[in-house]
Each structure stands twice: as C-alpha cells, then as structure tokens.
Residue frames as qw, qx, qy, qz and C-alpha x, y, z in Angstrom:
[[0.016, -0.901, -0.434, 0.002, -0.08, 0.02, 0.02],
 [0.325, -0.813, 0.091, 0.474, 2.77, 2.32, 0.90],
 [0.541, 0.074, 0.541, 0.640, 4.20, 1.91, -2.68],
 [0.194, 0.759, 0.501, 0.368, 1.55, 4.30, -3.93],
 [0.307, 0.103, -0.233, 0.917, 2.77, 7.93, -3.51],
 [0.378, -0.502, -0.156, -0.762, -0.72, 9.34, -3.07],
 [0.779, -0.499, -0.377, 0.035, -1.23, 6.94, -0.01],
 [0.628, -0.115, -0.275, 0.719, 2.11, 8.14, 1.38],
 [0.055, 0.350, 0.025, 0.935, 1.16, 11.68, 0.82],
 [0.546, -0.576, -0.316, -0.521, -2.18, 11.32, 2.42],
 [0.796, -0.412, -0.358, 0.261, -0.61, 9.48, 5.48],
 [0.451, 0.099, -0.146, 0.875, 2.05, 12.28, 5.68],
 [0.174, -0.465, -0.131, -0.858, -0.66, 15.02, 5.68],
 [0.690, -0.563, -0.356, -0.284, -2.83, 13.25, 8.34],
 [0.741, -0.174, -0.363, 0.538, 0.23, 12.88, 10.53],
 [0.260, 0.181, -0.087, 0.945, 0.88, 16.56, 10.41],
 [0.377, -0.528, -0.234, -0.724, -2.70, 17.49, 11.05],
 [0.746, -0.521, -0.412, 0.039, -2.93, 15.27, 14.08],
 [0.643, -0.109, -0.261, 0.711, 0.37, 16.85, 15.36],
 [0.114, 0.248, 0.045, 0.961, -0.64, 20.42, 14.72],
 [0.406, -0.584, -0.601, -0.365, -4.17, 20.02, 16.16],
 [0.594, -0.679, -0.366, 0.229, -3.61, 20.31, 20.01],
 [0.514, -0.249, -0.010, 0.821, -0.52, 22.56, 19.63],
 [0.122, 0.401, 0.344, 0.840, -2.37, 24.89, 17.38],
 [0.414, -0.760, -0.491, -0.103, -5.12, 25.30, 20.06],
 [0.572, -0.585, -0.146, 0.556, -2.24, 26.72, 22.45],
 [0.377, 0.040, 0.228, 0.897, -0.94, 28.94, 19.73],
 [0.142, -0.614, -0.483, -0.607, -4.38, 30.33, 19.21],
 [0.543, -0.720, -0.432, 0.018, -5.03, 30.76, 22.87],
 [0.602, -0.509, -0.004, 0.616, -1.70, 32.33, 23.74],
 [0.350, 0.929, 0.027, -0.117, -1.72, 34.44, 20.56],
 [0.511, -0.545, 0.533, 0.397, 1.51, 33.00, 19.48],
 [0.773, 0.596, 0.219, 0.019, 0.81, 33.06, 15.59],
 [0.333, 0.895, -0.291, 0.066, 3.99, 35.16, 14.96],
 [0.432, -0.578, 0.691, -0.033, 6.07, 32.86, 17.13],
 [0.826, 0.191, 0.528, 0.046, 5.09, 29.97, 14.84],
 [0.568, 0.822, -0.020, 0.044, 6.16, 32.02, 11.83],
 [0.145, -0.834, 0.532, -0.028, 9.64, 32.73, 13.53],
 [0.674, -0.297, 0.676, 0.003, 10.21, 29.19, 14.20],
 [0.770, 0.541, 0.336, 0.039, 9.04, 28.18, 10.63],
 [0.331, 0.915, -0.232, 0.016, 11.45, 30.87, 9.14],
 [0.300, -0.694, 0.654, 0.013, 14.43, 29.34, 11.08],
 [0.882, 0.072, 0.465, 0.005, 13.80, 25.99, 9.48],
 [0.686, 0.714, -0.084, 0.112, 15.57, 27.16, 6.20],
 [0.017, 0.763, -0.609, 0.214, 18.70, 27.95, 8.23],
 [0.699, -0.286, 0.633, -0.169, 18.39, 24.54, 9.91],
 [0.898, 0.401, 0.182, 0.012, 18.26, 22.87, 6.45],
 [0.510, 0.783, -0.282, 0.218, 21.32, 24.66, 5.20],
 [0.265, -0.714, 0.595, -0.258, 23.20, 23.92, 8.41],
 [0.829, -0.129, 0.523, -0.150, 22.27, 20.36, 8.40],
 [0.821, 0.561, 0.045, 0.091, 23.39, 19.94, 4.83],
 [0.263, 0.837, -0.417, 0.236, 26.64, 21.69, 5.55],
 [0.263, -0.521, 0.765, -0.273, 27.59, 19.44, 8.50],
 [0.490, 0.079, -0.833, -0.246, 26.06, 16.29, 6.85],
 [0.136, 0.021, 0.847, -0.513, 23.55, 15.69, 9.54],
 [0.084, 0.517, 0.848, 0.078, 19.80, 14.91, 9.66],
 [0.006, -0.398, -0.228, -0.889, 17.66, 17.64, 8.33],
 [0.547, -0.630, -0.494, -0.243, 15.05, 16.79, 10.87],
 [0.657, -0.468, -0.297, 0.511, 17.59, 17.38, 13.69],
 [0.310, 0.114, 0.104, 0.938, 18.93, 20.60, 12.01],
 [0.206, -0.517, -0.389, -0.734, 15.45, 22.14, 11.71],
 [0.588, -0.656, -0.468, -0.066, 14.34, 21.19, 15.11],
 [0.630, -0.271, -0.233, 0.690, 17.45, 22.40, 16.66],
 [0.179, 0.172, 0.128, 0.960, 17.29, 25.82, 14.94],
 [0.368, -0.606, -0.472, -0.525, 13.61, 26.16, 15.64],
 [0.676, -0.574, -0.392, 0.244, 14.19, 25.50, 19.31],
 [0.486, -0.088, -0.074, 0.867, 17.21, 27.88, 19.33],
 [0.012, -0.456, -0.321, -0.830, 14.79, 30.51, 17.74],
 [0.557, -0.627, -0.499, -0.216, 12.30, 29.97, 20.59],
 [0.659, -0.544, -0.255, 0.452, 14.78, 30.34, 23.46],
 [0.376, 0.110, 0.105, 0.914, 16.29, 33.52, 21.67],
 [0.185, -0.566, -0.326, -0.734, 13.13, 35.24, 21.47],
 [0.636, -0.679, -0.363, -0.050, 12.23, 34.47, 25.11],
 [0.648, -0.309, -0.153, 0.679, 15.64, 35.65, 26.28],
 [0.224, 0.215, 0.143, 0.940, 15.51, 38.90, 24.41],
 [0.356, -0.645, -0.413, -0.535, 12.00, 39.62, 25.56],
 [0.698, -0.578, -0.375, 0.197, 13.00, 39.07, 29.07],
 [0.539, -0.161, -0.041, 0.826, 15.84, 41.50, 28.69],
 [0.021, 0.586, 0.197, -0.786, 13.45, 44.32, 27.84],
 [0.131, 0.164, -0.567, -0.797, 12.96, 44.12, 24.00],
 [0.677, 0.194, 0.231, -0.672, 9.36, 43.85, 23.08],
 [0.678, 0.036, 0.733, 0.036, 8.19, 40.37, 22.07],
 [0.662, 0.678, 0.307, -0.083, 7.00, 41.51, 18.62],
 [0.163, 0.910, -0.370, -0.089, 10.19, 43.28, 17.90],
 [0.419, -0.483, 0.768, 0.048, 12.28, 40.33, 18.97],
 [0.723, 0.283, 0.628, -0.047, 10.23, 38.01, 16.70],
 [0.534, 0.839, 0.020, -0.100, 10.59, 40.39, 13.71],
 [0.040, 0.818, -0.564, -0.104, 14.36, 40.71, 13.93],
 [0.445, -0.320, 0.836, 0.008, 15.07, 37.06, 14.60],
 [0.743, 0.372, 0.545, -0.115, 12.54, 35.59, 12.16],
 [0.589, 0.806, -0.034, -0.038, 13.57, 37.63, 9.12],
 [0.039, -0.766, 0.638, 0.072, 17.28, 37.40, 10.08],
 [0.606, -0.156, 0.780, -0.010, 17.04, 33.59, 10.31],
 [0.739, 0.523, 0.413, -0.097, 15.27, 33.41, 7.03],
 [0.398, 0.891, -0.208, -0.066, 17.74, 35.57, 5.30],
 [0.303, -0.609, 0.733, 0.025, 20.68, 33.78, 6.85],
 [0.748, 0.114, 0.652, -0.050, 19.17, 30.47, 5.68],
 [0.676, 0.705, 0.206, -0.061, 18.78, 31.60, 2.15],
 [0.161, 0.866, -0.471, -0.042, 22.32, 33.02, 1.99],
 [0.438, -0.404, 0.802, -0.045, 23.75, 29.82, 3.59],
 [0.777, 0.291, 0.545, -0.124, 21.86, 27.76, 1.13],
 [0.532, 0.840, -0.087, -0.058, 23.26, 29.73, -1.81],
 [0.063, -0.776, 0.627, -0.045, 26.81, 29.32, -0.48],
 [0.704, -0.183, 0.686, -0.031, 26.58, 25.48, -0.43],
 [0.437, 0.579, -0.488, -0.485, 28.07, 25.01, -3.82],
 [0.080, 0.176, -0.978, -0.072, 28.70, 21.09, -3.35],
 [0.174, 0.341, 0.889, -0.253, 25.05, 20.60, -2.45],
 [0.180, -0.240, -0.493, -0.817, 21.92, 21.44, -4.63],
 [0.089, 0.344, 0.741, -0.570, 18.91, 22.52, -2.56],
 [0.081, -0.533, -0.675, -0.504, 15.37, 22.71, -3.96],
 [0.028, 0.053, 0.401, -0.914, 14.42, 25.88, -1.96],
 [0.488, -0.143, -0.277, -0.815, 10.88, 25.81, -3.34],
 [0.692, -0.220, -0.687, -0.026, 10.28, 22.33, -1.81],
 [0.449, -0.201, -0.620, 0.611, 11.43, 23.58, 1.47],
 [0.115, 0.011, 0.133, -0.984, 9.60, 26.88, 1.43],
 [0.598, 0.047, -0.103, -0.794, 6.26, 25.56, 0.15],
 [0.701, -0.112, 0.663, -0.238, 6.49, 21.78, 0.82],
 [0.385, 0.378, -0.739, -0.402, 6.74, 18.72, -1.45],
 [0.665, -0.171, 0.579, -0.439, 4.20, 16.31, 0.07],
 [0.898, 0.342, -0.057, -0.271, 4.14, 14.12, -3.22],
 [0.572, 0.509, -0.618, 0.179, 7.63, 13.13, -2.90],
 [0.598, -0.545, 0.450, -0.378, 7.20, 11.83, 0.79],
 [0.564, 0.228, -0.793, -0.014, 9.12, 8.46, 1.20],
 [0.782, -0.335, -0.525, 0.022, 8.73, 5.63, 3.68],
 [0.531, -0.074, -0.414, 0.736, 11.47, 7.14, 5.84],
 [0.129, -0.288, 0.004, -0.949, 9.76, 10.56, 5.82],
 [0.631, -0.470, -0.412, -0.460, 6.56, 8.84, 6.98],
 [0.736, -0.259, -0.523, 0.343, 8.48, 7.28, 9.90],
 [0.303, 0.013, -0.282, 0.910, 9.85, 10.66, 10.94],
 [0.299, -0.398, -0.182, -0.848, 6.45, 12.45, 10.49],
 [0.727, -0.442, -0.409, -0.330, 4.51, 9.94, 12.56],
 [0.683, -0.172, -0.493, 0.510, 7.25, 9.60, 15.10],
 [0.129, 0.152, -0.152, 0.968, 7.40, 13.28, 15.52],
 [0.482, -0.395, -0.254, -0.740, 3.57, 13.45, 15.76],
 [0.773, -0.390, -0.500, 0.030, 3.47, 10.72, 18.40],
 [0.501, -0.102, -0.415, 0.752, 6.04, 12.61, 20.39],
 [0.142, -0.253, -0.027, -0.957, 4.10, 15.90, 20.12],
 [0.639, -0.423, -0.411, -0.494, 0.92, 14.13, 21.28],
 [0.730, -0.235, -0.540, 0.346, 2.71, 12.48, 24.07],
 [0.278, 0.050, -0.278, 0.918, 3.93, 15.89, 25.31],
 [0.340, -0.347, -0.122, -0.865, 0.57, 17.44, 25.02],
 [0.741, -0.435, -0.470, -0.203, -1.16, 14.67, 27.02],
 [0.604, -0.161, -0.479, 0.616, 1.72, 14.73, 29.64],
 [0.245, -0.152, -0.260, 0.922, 1.45, 18.53, 30.16],
 [0.053, -0.555, -0.610, -0.563, -2.10, 19.33, 28.97],
 [0.425, -0.787, -0.443, 0.060, -3.54, 20.41, 32.40],
 [0.488, -0.516, -0.053, 0.702, -0.46, 22.35, 33.32],
 [0.265, 0.094, 0.381, 0.881, -0.24, 24.17, 30.03],
 [0.173, -0.683, -0.598, -0.382, -4.01, 25.00, 30.26],
 [0.457, -0.768, -0.308, 0.326, -3.56, 26.46, 33.80],
 [0.424, -0.355, 0.117, 0.825, -0.54, 28.55, 32.82],
 [0.133, 0.290, 0.508, 0.800, -2.42, 29.91, 29.78],
 [0.278, -0.718, -0.577, -0.272, -5.48, 30.76, 31.60],
 [0.378, -0.898, 0.052, -0.221, -3.89, 32.28, 34.65],
 [0.624, 0.420, -0.507, 0.420, -0.09, 32.31, 35.34],
 [0.234, -0.531, 0.475, -0.661, -0.61, 33.54, 38.87],
 [0.874, -0.171, 0.110, -0.441, -2.81, 30.59, 39.56],
 [0.897, 0.265, -0.319, 0.151, -0.37, 28.24, 38.03],
 [0.281, 0.487, -0.588, 0.581, 2.45, 29.60, 40.36],
 [0.536, -0.385, 0.392, -0.641, 0.23, 29.24, 43.33],
 [0.971, 0.004, 0.058, -0.234, -0.41, 25.51, 42.30],
 [0.656, -0.453, 0.528, 0.293, 3.48, 24.93, 42.11],
 [0.770, 0.425, 0.377, 0.290, 3.74, 25.16, 38.40],
 [0.331, -0.503, 0.251, 0.758, 6.44, 27.12, 36.53],
 [0.506, 0.779, 0.189, -0.319, 5.17, 29.23, 33.55],
 [0.071, 0.742, -0.595, -0.300, 8.75, 29.28, 32.32],
 [0.383, -0.164, 0.907, 0.056, 8.98, 25.57, 32.27],
 [0.545, 0.504, 0.637, -0.207, 5.77, 25.24, 30.44],
 [0.384, 0.848, -0.097, -0.353, 6.72, 27.80, 27.90],
 [0.192, -0.534, 0.798, 0.204, 9.95, 25.79, 27.36],
 [0.471, 0.149, 0.869, -0.007, 7.84, 22.66, 26.71],
 [0.513, 0.738, 0.323, -0.298, 5.57, 24.48, 24.31],
 [0.143, 0.821, -0.429, -0.348, 8.59, 25.85, 22.47],
 [0.290, -0.285, 0.897, 0.175, 10.07, 22.28, 22.12],
 [0.518, 0.385, 0.749, -0.148, 6.78, 21.04, 20.82],
 [0.408, 0.841, 0.011, -0.355, 6.66, 23.92, 18.21],
 [0.011, -0.701, 0.642, 0.310, 10.10, 23.05, 17.12],
 [0.377, -0.059, 0.916, 0.127, 9.36, 19.43, 16.52],
 [0.513, 0.627, 0.527, -0.257, 6.19, 20.33, 14.71],
 [0.257, 0.848, -0.232, -0.400, 8.10, 22.54, 12.43],
 [0.138, -0.422, 0.856, 0.265, 10.71, 19.80, 11.62],
 [0.419, 0.245, 0.873, -0.040, 7.75, 17.25, 11.01],
 [0.459, 0.722, 0.429, -0.290, 5.70, 19.60, 8.90],
 [0.018, -0.679, 0.383, 0.626, 8.45, 21.05, 6.73],
 [0.178, -0.027, 0.860, 0.478, 8.19, 18.23, 3.95],
 [0.188, 0.562, 0.804, -0.047, 4.39, 18.55, 3.84],
 [0.113, 0.936, 0.333, -0.020, 3.53, 22.36, 3.68],
 [0.527, 0.485, -0.052, 0.695, 7.01, 23.97, 3.79],
 [0.406, -0.178, -0.399, 0.802, 8.53, 26.49, 5.95],
 [0.087, -0.110, -0.130, -0.982, 6.32, 29.45, 4.75],
 [0.564, -0.282, -0.458, -0.627, 3.12, 27.56, 5.35],
 [0.412, -0.114, -0.856, 0.292, 3.72, 25.61, 8.60],
 [0.097, 0.102, 0.467, -0.873, 2.14, 28.45, 10.91],
 [0.502, 0.015, -0.298, -0.812, -0.94, 28.34, 8.72],
 [0.657, -0.091, -0.724, -0.191, -1.46, 24.75, 9.57],
 [0.293, -0.154, -0.713, 0.619, -1.06, 25.42, 13.18],
 [0.152, 0.152, 0.301, -0.929, -3.50, 28.28, 13.34],
 [0.465, -0.008, -0.377, -0.801, -6.34, 27.78, 10.69],
 [0.552, -0.243, -0.783, -0.148, -7.70, 24.40, 11.86],
 [0.305, -0.349, -0.640, 0.612, -7.63, 25.52, 15.55],
 [0.138, 0.160, 0.090, -0.973, -9.16, 28.90, 14.69],
 [0.517, -0.130, -0.536, -0.655, -11.96, 27.12, 12.72],
 [0.479, -0.246, -0.825, 0.171, -12.36, 24.59, 15.55],
 [0.138, -0.114, -0.490, 0.853, -12.95, 27.44, 18.05],
 [0.412, -0.067, -0.116, -0.901, -16.14, 28.51, 16.48],
 [0.766, -0.201, -0.432, -0.431, -17.87, 25.16, 17.40],
 [0.563, 0.006, -0.737, 0.374, -16.09, 24.17, 20.62],
 [0.525, -0.740, -0.069, -0.415, -17.29, 24.45, 24.19],
 [0.751, -0.611, 0.221, 0.115, -14.13, 22.92, 25.87],
 [0.054, -0.740, 0.613, 0.270, -10.33, 22.75, 25.17],
 [0.438, -0.153, 0.872, 0.157, -10.46, 19.09, 24.42],
 [0.566, 0.613, 0.532, -0.142, -13.36, 19.37, 22.02],
 [0.205, 0.902, -0.202, -0.321, -11.42, 22.08, 20.26],
 [0.182, -0.557, 0.771, 0.250, -8.39, 20.01, 19.78],
 [0.522, 0.151, 0.838, 0.042, -10.34, 17.10, 18.48],
 [0.526, 0.762, 0.362, -0.105, -12.29, 19.16, 16.00],
 [0.027, 0.856, -0.403, -0.322, -9.01, 20.90, 14.84],
 [0.377, -0.234, 0.859, 0.256, -7.62, 17.49, 14.08],
 [0.565, 0.461, 0.684, 0.023, -10.60, 16.74, 11.95],
 [0.316, 0.914, 0.015, -0.253, -10.46, 20.05, 10.14],
 [0.097, -0.692, 0.636, 0.327, -6.72, 19.67, 9.54],
 [0.470, 0.020, 0.856, 0.215, -7.19, 16.09, 8.15],
 [0.518, 0.672, 0.529, -0.036, -9.99, 17.30, 5.83],
 [0.191, 0.917, -0.176, -0.304, -7.91, 20.24, 4.67],
 [0.274, -0.503, 0.752, 0.326, -4.97, 17.89, 3.83],
 [0.474, 0.222, 0.833, 0.177, -7.04, 15.37, 1.96],
 [0.398, 0.816, 0.380, -0.176, -9.04, 18.05, 0.27],
 [0.100, 0.872, -0.314, -0.362, -6.03, 20.07, -0.76],
 [0.399, -0.288, 0.810, 0.318, -4.38, 16.95, -1.99],
 [0.502, 0.490, 0.711, 0.046, -7.27, 16.03, -4.19],
 [0.255, 0.925, 0.126, -0.253, -7.78, 19.66, -5.42],
 [0.109, -0.779, 0.466, 0.405, -4.15, 19.95, -6.34],
 [0.423, 0.012, 0.853, 0.304, -4.32, 16.86, -8.52],
 [0.379, 0.677, 0.630, -0.021, -7.38, 17.97, -10.25],
 [0.169, 0.973, 0.070, -0.138, -6.26, 21.60, -10.76],
 [0.768, 0.304, -0.082, 0.558, -2.52, 20.67, -11.35],
 [0.109, -0.887, 0.127, -0.429, -1.68, 23.18, -8.59],
 [0.200, 0.458, -0.681, 0.535, 1.09, 23.30, -5.79],
 [0.608, -0.334, -0.720, -0.016, 0.02, 20.78, -3.10],
 [0.377, -0.251, -0.530, 0.717, 1.16, 22.73, -0.02],
 [0.111, 0.056, 0.085, -0.989, -0.42, 26.03, -0.75],
 [0.492, -0.243, -0.599, -0.583, -3.57, 24.14, -1.89],
 [0.496, -0.348, -0.758, 0.242, -3.82, 22.49, 1.47],
 [0.164, -0.270, -0.357, 0.879, -3.69, 25.86, 3.15],
 [0.248, -0.069, -0.337, -0.906, -6.24, 27.19, 0.80],
 [0.569, -0.334, -0.693, -0.289, -8.70, 24.53, 1.73],
 [0.438, -0.352, -0.644, 0.519, -7.98, 25.21, 5.37],
 [0.016, 0.094, 0.055, -0.994, -8.67, 28.92, 4.87],
 [0.427, -0.200, -0.530, -0.705, -11.94, 28.05, 3.11],
 [0.568, -0.368, -0.734, 0.056, -12.97, 25.86, 6.02],
 [0.231, -0.247, -0.368, 0.866, -12.18, 28.70, 8.43],
 [0.217, -0.013, -0.137, -0.966, -14.49, 31.03, 6.48],
 [0.531, -0.268, -0.706, -0.384, -17.15, 28.43, 6.39],
 [0.475, -0.334, -0.683, 0.443, -16.90, 27.99, 10.19],
 [0.074, -0.132, -0.165, 0.975, -17.32, 31.71, 10.54],
 [0.377, -0.109, -0.444, -0.805, -20.45, 31.69, 8.45],
 [0.560, -0.316, -0.758, -0.112, -21.97, 28.72, 10.30],
 [0.295, -0.307, -0.591, 0.685, -21.30, 30.46, 13.78],
 [0.154, 0.049, 0.051, -0.986, -22.97, 33.58, 12.65],
 [0.542, -0.177, -0.565, -0.597, -26.01, 31.54, 11.41],
 [0.586, -0.337, -0.731, 0.092, -26.32, 29.63, 14.70],
 [0.275, -0.234, -0.449, 0.817, -25.93, 32.71, 16.85],
 [0.192, -0.123, -0.213, -0.950, -28.75, 34.67, 15.16]]
C-alpha cells in the first residue's frame, strides 16, 4: 500500500494534521501566531546547516527552531518587546538560511520544496519521521495538557499551584520546534504556521471545551490535507499552498456557520 505515492502523501498529511491540532490550540489561545512564523522561518537555516554538516535535516531544523524560541524568550525578558524580537530574529534567520543555502556549492537545494512543501515526494522514511514526531508531540501534549491550560488561563494561579510558567513555555517551544521539523516536508516553512493556526481557529467556532476544540481541529486539519491533495491533483496546482487554501476556506465556512447559529 505504501508503494503508492498518493497513499504516502495522504498519510503524511494526516500525521501533520494530528500533530498540529492540539498544539495549534495553544498557539491560538496564547496568541503565538508570529512565534510559529519565526520558528518556521528558522527552518531554512536549519536545512542549510544540516546539509553543510552532513547531519539529519530533521535534527537540524528542530534544533534551529528550538534555538529561535529560546532566543526570542531571552530577548523579551531583557526588555526588548516580544514582537520586535520576533521580527528581528524571524527575518534574520530566513535571510541567513537563504544566504547559507546559496553558499553550499557542493549541494543542490530545492528551495521551493522547503519553502512550500513537497508532499508528493514523501518516502517511507519521511513517514516514519512524521509519525514519530507526531507521536512525540501528542505524548507531550497529553503529559502537560492540564499544566499548559492552567498557565495559559492564569499564570498567577499556576504559580500558586506549584507550576512554573517558564518551564511550560519551554515545553511548548520544544513542541513547536518538533512540529516545524515534522511539517517541513508537507507544507514547507512558509506555510507551517498556517496549519497550526487555521484548523484551531476554525474549531474554536464550534467548541465548548479545550479538548473538544483540539479534536475538531484535528478533523479540520485532516479534511484540509485530503481536500487540498485532491484539489491539487485535479487543478494541477502546488499541493502545500492548496492544502492551506482549503484550510482557509473551512475557516471562512466555520465563521459563516457560527453567525447563522448565533442569530
């Protein structure tokens, strides 16, 4: 079954959708959309460094995304505004990554594939990485779900309960870094944050509890992936951007349905 590239592509997209669903809920709740962009932009630098040092691209991307999160947190604690730190580091990392990729004369890099994804070329090894990463993310979310919710809702209450907001922030940063590394092959660095935000934002219009929101976000993410894959084949369009277009359409539909139900 895995010899069919469409089956591999669908399984890869489903794995990414399952991974991004619960994490995307926290990105929406904590208003961390730009943070997701910054981590995704760092992915290109991670790819270039991984190829330069002949190491795993997954490890290189995850490491740079994690370093981006820690750098943003450190700068914001030193007085620099959060959005300014994100802007400087995100664009700086993207520019450095593009320059580093251009300087790798011994290695040819398909930048379009890394920027916008190349889900149709997913291999069995890629599937192992994607689903392994997705399992790690889900395990982290289940392990720290209550603590992350408490810190998100009320940091002071979390401190009173013996929780460390700083520690939970680091766990969330690690989860985002793993997600960026997992989703790079499917939707690319420029579109990863869209898959984090759009399904969760759409699910928010139908949800009455955090757990329900995460579940609906996973369903919307899977529908976006399969719908975008099918539409890209029919229209002969790039698959990664088409997946995001379907996710955006589902978000708009969710807004319309919410308005109809509240009238």
